[in-house]
C-alpha positions as CSV (number, residue, x, y, z in Angstrom):
1,M,90.7,-16.8,281.5
2,N,93.4,-19.2,282.5
3,S,92.6,-22.8,283.4
4,P,93.6,-23.9,286.9
5,L,96.9,-25.7,287.0
6,S,96.8,-29.5,287.8
7,L,99.8,-31.6,288.6
8,L,100.2,-35.3,288.7
9,L,103.0,-36.6,291.0
10,I,104.2,-40.2,290.7
11,D,106.5,-41.1,293.7
12,D,106.6,-44.3,295.7
13,D,108.0,-42.5,298.8
14,A,105.1,-41.1,301.0
15,D,107.5,-38.5,302.7
16,D,108.5,-37.2,299.3
17,R,104.9,-36.9,298.2
18,D,104.0,-35.0,301.4
19,F,106.9,-32.7,301.0
20,F,106.0,-31.9,297.4
21,L,102.4,-31.2,298.3
22,E,103.4,-28.9,301.1
23,A,105.7,-26.9,298.8
24,V,103.0,-26.7,296.1
25,R,100.4,-25.5,298.7
26,E,102.8,-22.8,299.9
27,I,103.4,-21.6,296.2
28,D,99.7,-21.5,295.3
29,P,96.9,-23.2,297.2
30,A,94.8,-23.2,294.0
31,I,97.0,-25.7,292.2
32,S,95.3,-29.2,292.1
33,C,97.6,-32.1,292.9
34,T,97.0,-35.8,292.4
35,T,99.5,-38.3,293.6
36,T,100.0,-41.9,292.8
37,I,102.6,-44.5,294.0
38,D,103.7,-46.0,290.7
39,G,103.8,-45.6,287.0
40,P,101.0,-47.9,286.0
41,S,98.5,-46.2,288.4
42,G,99.7,-42.8,287.2
43,L,99.1,-43.9,283.6
44,S,95.6,-45.2,284.5
45,Y,94.8,-41.8,286.0
46,L,95.9,-40.1,282.8
47,E,93.9,-42.4,280.7
48,Y,90.8,-41.8,282.9
49,V,91.2,-38.0,282.5
50,T,91.6,-38.4,278.8
51,V,88.5,-40.5,278.4
52,I,86.4,-38.2,280.5
53,T,87.6,-35.1,278.6
54,E,87.0,-36.7,275.1
55,V,83.5,-38.0,276.1
56,S,82.6,-34.6,277.6
57,R,83.5,-32.9,274.3
58,I,80.8,-34.9,272.6
59,C,78.2,-34.8,275.4
60,G,78.8,-33.1,278.8
61,A,76.0,-35.0,280.5
62,I,77.5,-38.4,279.6
63,G,81.0,-37.2,280.7
64,L,79.6,-36.0,284.0
65,S,77.7,-39.3,284.4
66,V,80.8,-41.5,283.8
67,A,83.0,-39.3,286.0
68,A,80.5,-39.4,288.9
69,H,79.9,-43.1,288.5
70,N,83.6,-43.8,288.6
71,S,84.4,-41.4,291.4
72,L,81.5,-42.1,293.7
73,C,80.9,-45.8,293.1
74,T,83.6,-47.8,291.5
75,G,86.5,-46.1,293.4
76,H,85.0,-47.1,296.7
77,I,84.4,-50.7,295.6
78,L,87.9,-51.1,294.4
79,Q,89.3,-49.5,297.6
80,F,87.2,-51.2,300.2
81,G,85.8,-54.2,298.4
82,N,88.2,-56.7,299.7
83,V,88.1,-55.6,303.4
């Protein structure tokens, strides 16, 4: 069974990101796309995915816990904490 395709797009232009996402959705709606606006945030995302993958190889429960904590808690604090 093939793994679903995931793409990471790093582009500082919102119109370009939207155009790319529309094109990918037309080609295959099952493709997962993540976008970032600059290189450092793209690298941070790749580092995050690598950490979750490696931890999950050892213990899936801890990998899930770390992913859930970062996605459900920390992300919102970082995004809305200074409002």
